[in-house]
N, C-alpha and C positions, 0 to 999 in steps of 0.2 A: 587524662582529660575528663572534664566534668560530664556527668550523665546527661545534662541538658544539651550539651553539644551533640552527643550521639542521637538524641531524640530529634533535634532539629534536622540533622543530616538525614535521618531515616524518613522524616516527614517530607523533606524535599525530594528524596528519591521516589517516594510513593506518588507525590504530585506530578513529577516528571513522567512517571510511567503512565499515569492516568491521562495526561496531556498527549503523550505519544499514542496511546490506545485510541483516543478520540480522533487523532489525525489519521491513523491507519484505517479506522472504520470509515471515515469520511472519504479517503482515497478509494477504498474498496467499493463504496457505493458509487463513486464517480466511474470507476473502471467498469462496473456492471452496467451502468447506464449507457456508457459509450459503446460497450460490447453489444448491448441490445439495440441501440440505434443503428449499429452496423449489421444488424440481423445475424449475429454470430452466436453460436452455442459456445459453451466452455470448451468443448472439443475442438471446434474450428479455431478459436483464438489460441489455444494451446499448440495446435499444429502449426498455425501461422507464425507463432512466436518461438517455436521449437523449445517449449518448456512443458513440464508435466501438467496434466489436467488438474491434479490435486493441488498443485502450487497456485494455479490461477484461482481455484476455488478458495484456498486459504487466504490469498491476497484480497479477494472480494469480500470475505468475511472479516477482514481486519485482524486475522490471527497471526500473520507474519509480516515482517518488515522487509519489503523487497529491496534487493540491491540495485545499484545504478545500472548494472548490466541487465538485470531482469526488467527494469523499467524501459531500457532501450529496446529489448526484445519485444516487449508488449507494444510499445509505440510502433515499431516496425510492423508487427503483426496487424495493427490497426491502421497502418498507413498514415501515421501522424507523427509529429515531433514529441519529444518528451515534455516540452513546455505545454503543448496542447493537451497531452494526456494528464498532466498534473494540474492543469488549470492555471499555470503561472502566467499572469498578465503583465509582469514587469518587463 
């Protein structure tokens, strides 16, 4: 295959990763805002969601991509739906 094809593919991968990173940071900011609105510390949310404190912190920083089961646990810990947590208005 031509070199140009590989360069285009590599460029698309980088663009997708940047877009994903922006989404993760945006969600992390939303999670932190909601947590603060509920007057919860990282520790309180982690305990309520039954996940590690460090995992909540990494999600809030946009460092990791939470799974659906983690989103569900966070939503339950915050006493809201996944749609409310993610800001899905559809």
